[in-house]
N, C-alpha and C positions, 0 to 999 in steps of 0.2 A: 623246776620250780612251776607248781599252780598257782597263779596270784590274779587277783583282782586288783589291777593297778590303779583304781582310778574311784575310789568310793569316798563318800562323807560321813562327817560324826558331828553330834550336838555342836563342838566346836568352828562351825564351819556356820558364821552368825550374820554374815552381810548377802542376802541373795543377791543374785544376778536379774531375774525373774521381776518386772514390773507387778505382778500378780502378788508375789509373797510381798514385796514391799510394801504395796499399799495396803497389806494387813497389816504391817508392823510384827511379822513372825522370823522368826529365823529361819535359817536355809533347811537346816537339819535338826532333828531330834533324837537320832540313833546315838546309845550310850555307846562310847568304844569296845566295852566288854559285849555287850550284844551282840557288835557289828563284828570281832573276832569269833564269838562264839559261832554265828551264823555263817562267816565263809567257812570256817575249819566243817562245820556239818555238812556244808557243799560241798566239798571237797578239794579244798584248798590247801597247798602244802605250806604255804607264806602268807601273810596278811601282815598290808600296809594300810597307815590312812592319809588322803589326801585332800584334810583340808584346808581352807584358800589362807594362805600367807600365816598357817600356825600350824603348828606340831603339837599343842598340846595333847592334842586325840592320840597322836599317835604316840607319846610318853608315857600315857596312862598303860598301855597294852606292849611297850617296849622289851618289859621282861620278861614276856611269854614267849612258850617254844615257835619259832619260825615267824616272829613282829620284827618290823624293822620301821625305822623313820623317815616318811616322804612329804610331801607338801606339794600342794596347787599354788604356783606363782602367778601371780598377776603382775601383767608389765604393759609395754606402749611403745609404739612405735611414735618417734619422735616429731613428725611432722606434721601427723593431725590428731593423735591422743589416739589412734586403733587401739583397742584395748584386746590384747592376748594372753590367753593359758598356757603353761607350761608343769608339766609335770617333772618334778626333782625325786629320783628315786634314791635311796640309801644313802641319805646324808647325815650329819651330824649337829649337836647344837649349836655348835662354832658355825657351821656352812649357815644352817637358819639366819644367824645373826648377820652375817656378811650379804646372805642373798636378801635380806630386808633393804641393805643400803644399797643396793646398786640395781634393784629390779625395777624401777622407776623406767632405764631406758632401757629397751629388748635388748639393742647391741652392748651394752655393757652387761648386762647380764649371762648372754649366749656364751661373751666371751670368760668373764668368774667360772661358768659350771664347765667351759671347757677348760681352763687350765684346773681345776680340781678335778677332773674326770669323774663328773657325776652323768650318769646318763641324763639326759635331756629329751624329754617326750613333748612333742606341741599338740597340747589337747585339743580334740576338736577344731583341729585346723582352717575348715571351709566355714566353722558357726564364726558370725558377727557378732561378737559377746556384747559390744555398745553400738552396733547398728553402723559402724564405720570401715569393715573391713572392705578392700576391692580385688581384684584381681592383681595389683602391685605387690600391694601385701603379701597375696599367697605364693608368688614369684618369689620374694624372699623369705616369706619361711621355708622354699622349698631350699634356699640357698644357706639359711640360718642352719637347720635340723636337719640329720640324719634319721633321727628318730620321730615316728609321726602316728596318732593314735586314731584308732578306728571306735567308734564310741559308741559305747551300749543305749545312750539315752537319744541319740539323735536318727535321723532316718535314712535306712537303709540304703537308700538311693546318695543319700551324701557319702558314706562309706564305700558305696560302689564308684560312685566317681572318683573318690581320693585313688583307689584302688588302680582303676583306669589311668588315673595321671602317671603315678608312681610308676605304673607298668610302661608307660613312653617313654620316662626320660630317658637321653642318650647322653654320652660327653659331649657332642654338640651341642645339645639344647641347654646345655647346664654352662657352658662357657658362654653364649649368646644374652642368658640371663644374667651371669655375672658379669658381663660388660654393658648390658643393658641396666644394671641397676648398681653398678660401679661395686661391687660387693662378693666377697674372695672366699667362700666357704672354709671353713674351721679344721674341715677333716678331709680323708683321701675319698677320692671316689667319690663323688658329691653325688652323680647319679642313683647311685646303691643307697634304698634306701630301706627302712626296719620297720615293719607296722604291727602295732602294740595294740591290745585293745583292753578297755575298762567299762565297768557298767556305769558309771559317774551316779550312781546312787545317792539319793539325798533324803528317801523317805525310809529306807531299811527293808524295801519290798523285793528290790531284784537285788541285792548283794550276791555276786557273783554269778549272776547268770550270764554274765559277760565277762571272759576272763582271756589272760596269755598264758599258754605252757612253753614255758622256754626251756630248751635242749642248752646244752652242755654249758650248764650253770644249777650247782646243789646249794648254792646259798649267796645270799643278797651281796655278800665281796664281792661276789665275781661279777658280778653286773658292771662294776667299775673296773675293772681288768681290761686296757684298753686291747689287749692280745686276744680277746675272748670275742669270738664270731657270734651273735646267740641266732639260735633256732628256734623261730618262734612259729608256734600255731596257735591259731585264735580259732576261739568257740563263743560264740554269740545268741542268744534270741535277739532276732531286728524287734526293734522298736515300733510302735505306733502312734499314732498322735493319742490313742486311746490310751497306751502307756503313760505317755507323758503327762494328759491330764488326770489320770488316776493317780498319778502321785504328788501333784500341786493337792489333789484333796484330801490325801493322806498328811502330807506335812499341816494343811489349814485344819484338819480336826485333831492333830497331834499337838498342835498349838492352842486351838478353841478347850481342848480337853484338860489339857494342862494349865489354862486360864483360869477356868470356872469350877475347875476339879468335878469333873463330869462322871468319872469313875467312880462317883457316888449314888447315881441314876442309871447305869447301864442295865443294871439286870432288873430294873422298873420299868422299862420304856423299851418298847420291841423296834422302835426305830433306831433309837442309839445303837441296842445290842447289834442290829444288821450293820450299821453302819462300824460299829468297834471290829466286828470280824471282817469287816471287808476292806477298811483302811488304816488299821493297825497293825504292823506285823509280826507283833507278839503277842496278838489278841488271844484269849482263850477260847477255843472256837466250842465250847461244852455249854450247858443252862442247867442250873441246877432245880433240885423237886419244887423247890419255892419259887424260883424265879418264872419258870415254868406255868404253875398255877399265876400268878401274877399276870404275867404276859395275857393268857386266855383269858383273864376277867377284864383287862384294862380293853383286848381284843374285841370281845363281845360289846362294852361300853362304847366305843368306836363305833361297829358299826351300826347302832341306831342314831347317830347323827347323820342324817342325809346329806345335809349342804352345811359347807364352811361357816364358822359363826359371824366372821368377818372375812372381808376382803383383802386384809393385812396377806404380806406374802405367806408368812411364819405359817397363819392360820389355813392357807391355801393349801401350802407345802405338806400340813399333818393332815387336813385330810386328804388329798390323795394320796397320801405314801398308807392312812387307813383304807382307804378305800383298795388300794393295790392288793395289802394285808388280805382281807376278805376275799379277792378275786382270785388271786394265788396265791395260799398260805406257804406252798410248797418252795416258792421260791424265795421268802425269807427264813425258812425254817433249816435247819440240817447244820453239819459240821464243815463249813470251809476250808479248816485249817488243812486238811489235806490237800487240797485242789491246789491246781498252780497258780502263779501270779498272772500267766494270760488270762484261768477263768475269771479269777478273782475282777481282773479287770474290765472285762467284758461283760461281767455278772455287777457291777459299779456303774457301769455305764447304761446299760438296759434299766436298770433302777431309774437313773438320773435322765434317762429319755424317757420314759413312760409318765414320772411324777410331772416331767415339767410340761408334756403335752396335754394334760389335766388342766394344768395352771395356765397355759396360754389360752386354751380353750375359754376357760371362764372368763377370765381378761378381756379375749377376743370379743365376746358375746356383749359384756359388761358396758366393752367401748363404745361398739355399734348401736347398743342400744341406747347411750348417753347423746350420743351423736345424733341419733333419730329422734330424739326429744329436745335438742340444740342446750343440754347441760353441762356446758363448756367448764365449770368448774371439776365436774364431775370427770370430765374426758381430761384433765390434767391431771387427777388423782389418780385415774387408771395408768394414765402414761407412766406417773412415777413410779406406780408398782411394776408395771410392768418392765421399766428402768432395773428394778431391782431383782428380779429373774432373769434377766441378760448376765449382771454380778453373777448370779449363782451360777450362770454357765460358762462364765469367762473363764474355766482352768481347760475348758475344751477348745474354747474360740483361741486361747494363746497358745495350746498345743497343734490345733491345725494350722494355725496362722507361721508357727513357727518351721513345722515340716514344711510347708507350702515354698515359704520365703529359701530354704533348704533346698528343696526343689530346681528354684530359677536361678540360685546362683550356681548350681550344679551343672545343670544346663549351660550356663553360659559359658565356666571352667570348661566343660568337654570342647562345646566349638574353639574356645582356643586352643585347647591341647591335642585334642584327638578329633582327627579329619573326619568326612563321611566312611561310612554309614553310623558311625556312634552319636557323631552331632543329630539336632533338630534341625529337620528340612521343614520346606514349607507344608507339604503332603501331612506332616502329621500335625496340622493345625487342627484344633478339638474345639468346637463351638458347641455350647449350651446356652438355648432359648427357653426362657421361662416364660408361661405365660397362661392366666388363667381363661382362655377363649380357643377351645379348639374342638370340644364336642359339640358345640353350640352350631346353628343354623345361621350364620351370617357371613359378610364378607369379609374380616378377619381372620374368622374362624377356616371359612376354604382357604384363604390366602395360604394360610399356615400350614393345612393339610398338604398342599401344591407343594409350597417348599419344603417338607418332609421327603414327597417324592421325587423331588427335583433333587437333594441331596442323597438319596440314595441313588438312584439312574446315574450319577457324578460322580459317586464314590468319596462322598464329602462326609469328613466327621462331623455332621452335624445332630445332636441330640434334642425336641424339643421335649421339654419338663413341664408334666402340668399336673394339677391335681384335679381329680374327681371320684366320686364314690361307683363302687365295684358294680354295681349293677346299671351304671350310665356306662362307664369308661370300656373299650376295646383295645387288646393288645394290637400293636403293630411295630414293625421296625422302624427303627429310629424315633420312637417314643417312649418315655420314660414316666409314667404315672405313679406317682405318690396316694396313697389313702388320705386323706385330710384328718385332721386332729379333730374338727371341729365344721358344723356347715349352719351360713346363717343367711336368712330370708329376707329380702329388704322389706318393710310394710309395703311403703309405695310400690315397689317392683316386686311382688311376689315370685315372677318368673325368673331373677336374676336372682342366683344363690353367690352367697361369697363362701369358698373354701380357707378354712386355717390348713396352713403347711407344715409338715411337719420338720422344723428346721434342721436338727441336728441329723437325721438320716439325708437332707437333701445334701447338707455340706459334705456327707462321709462319701457320697456317692459322686459329687464334683472332684473330692479330692482323689480317690481311687480311680475314677477314670481318669486322672489328668488332664482336665479339661482347663483349656488355655485362655477363653476369653467366656465373659458371659453376656448374654444380651437376653434385656428384659421387654416385653411385652404391655406391661402393665403396671401402675404403680399402685395397684391392689396388696393385698397379703402376702401374692406370691412375688410379687416385686420386689418388697420390702425383705422377702426372704433373700431375691437374688440379690438384693444388695449390699445385705450383711455378707452373705457366702463368698463375696466377688472382694469385700474389704476385709473378710478373714482371710480368705487364701493370696491375697493381693493381687487379683486378677483384673486388667480392665474390663470395664465395662461401659455395655453402651444399651441405650433403649430406641425403642420405637414410639412414639410418640402420635397415636390413631382413634383414640377416643376422648371427644369432648367431655370431660367428665364434669367442669362447674357449670357447664352449661346446661349439661342433664341434669345435674343436681336444681338447679334454678326451675327447671320446666316442672320437674317429677314432686318437690316440693314446694314452689312458690316462694320461698323462703330468700331471698336475697342475701343473706346472713350465711347461710349454708352453703351459697353459690361460692363467694368471697372467702370463705372458712377452704371452701374445696380449691380455689385458686390456690391461696397461700402454700396447702399443702402439695398440690401439684408442682408450683414454681419450685418448691423445696426439694421434691423427689426428683426432678429432672436437674436440677442443679446439680445434686449429688453425682451424675456421670460423668462419663469419661465422653463421649460422644454420645448426640440425641439426631437421631434419624426424623425425618420430618416426611410427610407423605408428599406435600404441595409448600406452596411459595406462601399460599396464604396462611397456612400453618405455623409457619417460620416467623413471618411476621409478626405475627398473635403472639410467640414466645417472645421474641425480641423486645416485643411491646410492654410484656409483663416481666421484663429484666436480666433475660436468659444471654450470656454473653453468645453473641452471634457467632464466633468464630467454633464454637462447640456443633453446631447446627449443619447436619449436611441434609440434600434431598434425594432419598433414595431411588432407583430405578423401580417401577411397577409395571408388571404383565400380566398376560392374560394367555390364557389356553382357547387360541383361534380355532385350535382343532373340533375344540368340544364347543365352543358358540361359536355358531356358523349360521348362513342363511338359509344352507341348504337342511335345516334340522326342520323348515315349514313341513309340518305333515298335517295341518287340519283337525291336531287335538284338541284346541279351544274350541272349536265348533261341536266337534263332537261329545266335550265334557261340560263344557261353561256356556258359550255364547253364543249369540243370536248370528245367522247369517250377515247379515248387513249392518255396516257401521265400521268406522275407523276404530279400531281397539286400541286402548289408552292402557298402557301397562305399569304398575308400580312393583317394586321386589322389595323387601326389605319389612323390616323392626314394624310392628303396626303398632305405633306408641307415637305420645303426644311431641316428643322432641322432633318427630319426622315432618311436623308441619300437615300431616292429613287432615286436621280440621278444613286448612286453607285449600286444598284438593276437592274436599267433600261439598265446599262452597263452590269453587269454580264449575265442578263438573255439573251440578245442579243448575247451574246457567246457562251450559251449553245444552242441558237436554231443552231446558225453557225455551232458550233461544229457537229451537227446533233442527238444532245437528244433530249429524245422526254419529253419534259416539256409543262407543261403549268402552265401561273401566275394569278391568280386570286387575284386584291385591292377592298378591302372592306375598302371603307370611301370614306369623300370630303374632301377641302380642296384647300388652292391658288395653289399647284402648279400642283392639277387634269390634267388641260388643256395641259399644259406643257409636264405633263406625256404621257398624251394621244397620242399626237404628235409625241414623241418621239419612243412610242411602236408598232405607225401604222404600220400593216402589221404581227405583230409580235401574237404570240397566247396568246393575255393578255386582259383579260376581269375584267371591273370595274361595279361594282355593286351598289355603292353609299351605304350610310349609311344603314345597318342592324341590327336591334334588335330582343330579343327574341327568339322564334325556329327556324327562319331562319337562324339567326345569327349562332347558335347551330348547325345547321343542315350542313351551308358551313363549320364551324369549323371540324366538324367530316367527314363529304364528300372530305376533302384534305390530300394530303399525309405528304407535311413538313410546315413550317411555319418558316418565315423569317423577321428577323427584327431587320436591321442593325443600329438603330436607336444608337446614341453613347450621344445622351440627357436627355435619360426616367432614370428616379432617380430609380423607379419602375420596370414598364412596365406589367402591370396587363395583357395585351393579353396573355402573355408568358405563363401564369399561365393557364388561358382560351384554350391555344393550346394544353398544356401538359394534362390538366383534358381531352381534348377531343380525346386522345388518338395519340397525334402527336409529331414526335422528334421537336425542336426547334434550327436553327442556330440563333447567336445572337452575339452582338460586347461583347470585353470584356471591353468596358467603360460603367459605369453607373450602374444600378439595375438589369438589365434583367439575367445577367450573372450569380449572387448570387441564381437567382430564378428557377436553374435547374440545373443536376450535369451535368459535362463537360463529353462528353464521354460516357455519361451512356444514359441520356433522351435528348442529343443535343450536338451541337460541336460550342464551340467560336472560334471567328474569329478575327482576328487583325483588330482594330478601324482605319476604314477611308481607307481598303485597299480592293482594288479590286479583287485582285490576290486570300488573303486570302479569301473573301467572295466565289467567283470562287469554291473555292477547296472542302472548306467545302459543300457547295450545291451538287456540283456535286458527291461526298463522296457520298451522302445520294440517289442521284437521281439515279446510277447503282448499288448500294449495295441493295438490296430489303430487306436481311435477316435482314441486321443490320438496316436499318432504320423502320422498324415494331418491331424489340427488341426493340429499343430505345423507339417505339410508346406505346409499353406495360410498362416498366420502369418507362416512363412520368407518365402515369395515376397511377400507383400503389403509387406513389409519391405522387402526388395529391389527394389522397384518404385519407390520411392522416391531410389535410391540407382544413376542411370544414369552410366555412366562418360566421359560429356561435361560433364554439368553435374562433378564432380567436378573434370576436370581445367582447367575455366575458374576453379575454383575453387582450385586448386592454381597457376595461372597468375599469379591475383590477387598471390598471397602471395608470388610469385617479383618480382614487378614492386614490390612495398614493400618489397624490399630492392635494387633494382635501379639502374638506371642514375643515378635523381636523386640518391641517398645518394652514389655517385659523383664527381657534377658538384658537390655540396653540399663534399665534399672538396678536391677539385680547386680549387675557388673561394674557399676557406680560409675 
């Protein structure tokens, strides 16, 4: 017997998946006769239908050769209502009626099926149908059922885990389980299990792609003979999230096609024609001559529309589809009927992905345009439309979520039944770190680049995920760069680009690479993608708060309303995370004052490359390239922009020169304030080097005398560590993280925020007192030698692991 033991027809009307429930559509549209014909065409010797608690579909084909009656029974564990599905093969109408009477209690149901000698198979036994399945329930299923299903719609990892667990069962294990749960099996040799396979098809697309080849049985009646020991051989095409998502789209399309009689328009609409071929199992793949002429005329008409007529989701999708048809007409043409199911599901996914990218790009531009113009009502309208796009993509999100949940539960089950090396160890921990700052020249980007190198050196599974255009991004180990679907340049800050991430591509990457935890270094579009992926894949997510976005918004726009809106967004975003890593105590206090739960915030270790930044790098580069021979050299390194308080430094430096102090100022970096600062410093001994990196930057640090950093918006200030490692005393503001990364009056001086007189006094003190300046420089270097970057990274890694897969496994285990 070759048979798909688990397949649904239109008589399965109450879907388990919430996405189908929300649409109000039934679980399947497959006609019983069509199901029978498809199964036979695909080589099945026998056909049955397993609708939920219903045999109407099976009765419709029961008179046909090789057909027999079965059903999928919904039953419950009485202790907590955990829902379980059971396949009952080759039953009568009378038995069906009795099953309905006893099915509410799984123990009563199993006892009845055993008395009637009905083959009872625990369907997808590792799938939590209503989210209540625990390890204890799985153990009781092993006691209750001799037959278990490898489900064709579930994750291959789930099926492999079931194989492993069943393969590890012994008489001793079953005795312990029986005693633990006070439950005796109904059958002999309970450690001996039989694994069956069915497609669990609901859409008609995957009938008989998974089936069971049964030896020692030529008729269904033989299945009920207790003397028959079945020899089972399973064939299956592994399912993926794309398979499940494709099925959801197919069911939804068949529902709306029926509800709105879309068949009338199929030959007159290119998009509908494409959807019909990809989503309907029995669609005619050929297009008649009249239809082809009509589609060609429609295609030429749509090409003339260069922009969507409105910002509605429907018009945007129509516009993007027309654009894709013009860009790649071969993708939409041709006969797909000969293509395999996996080809159709991949083609449909490619279409959804490409179309949604265009729509997301439009939404992103529209949202940021309105944010820049403070058009609050348009902002909410755009967000609402974007929510509609999220709903449109929900089939894939639900599929990835379900497959990821299966993975977590399977791993937890392996830890219970299968000792190492099959079970997960701490060395398997995989972290994906999302950031929109990696290729820039700033402290955050430098720290991330060093983290990548430290991870590679210490063999940690750490992947930095970022988004950058090809001509600006270089490939390097440990970094996964995605092509953005769009780029937005801020009008107030043209150098700062916002990249729109390809969400579905990133989601697939994290799923396929079995990421255990998501970490985000940004609340921007990359951070939103990270948050969505973590929620979809049921992964813990943490984040670093390292950029004072609301303060930046205030300084760059001068609009307190925008700053307050930015604060609301930032607090909302970080409140969604499981753990927040703050670079300093002042940053933590600021977040707590804004309403973040303090128990979620941890201060993480920060290190510095003490070999790269070293007093020994002093080599006279400044004298050769930039400054004069005499005078105390003040140094600023960082972004040349207003939020760094450089206008204050300009005033103070001019005053020092006016007083007759022999000082020079070196400004390393670039930014929107550069030309204005050049003009303000005209005629003064101030030198602008532009961006520096590597040995040249280290030499400039070591060849200077005092590091000045008046910024009040930095949550950390990595340059303050670099300066001290180079043997420089530092002058910093009392606001933000830099003051916490030096020792006041020992490795530098802390001045009052936004206070020119305080800044002037601090710099003047170190300029006139050379002994104190040099003493502070030596103390600064000594302090930094204890903070190597590698040790800081390993400390951070241990913190990540504490929030990592073990917590996820425990949640999955219930």
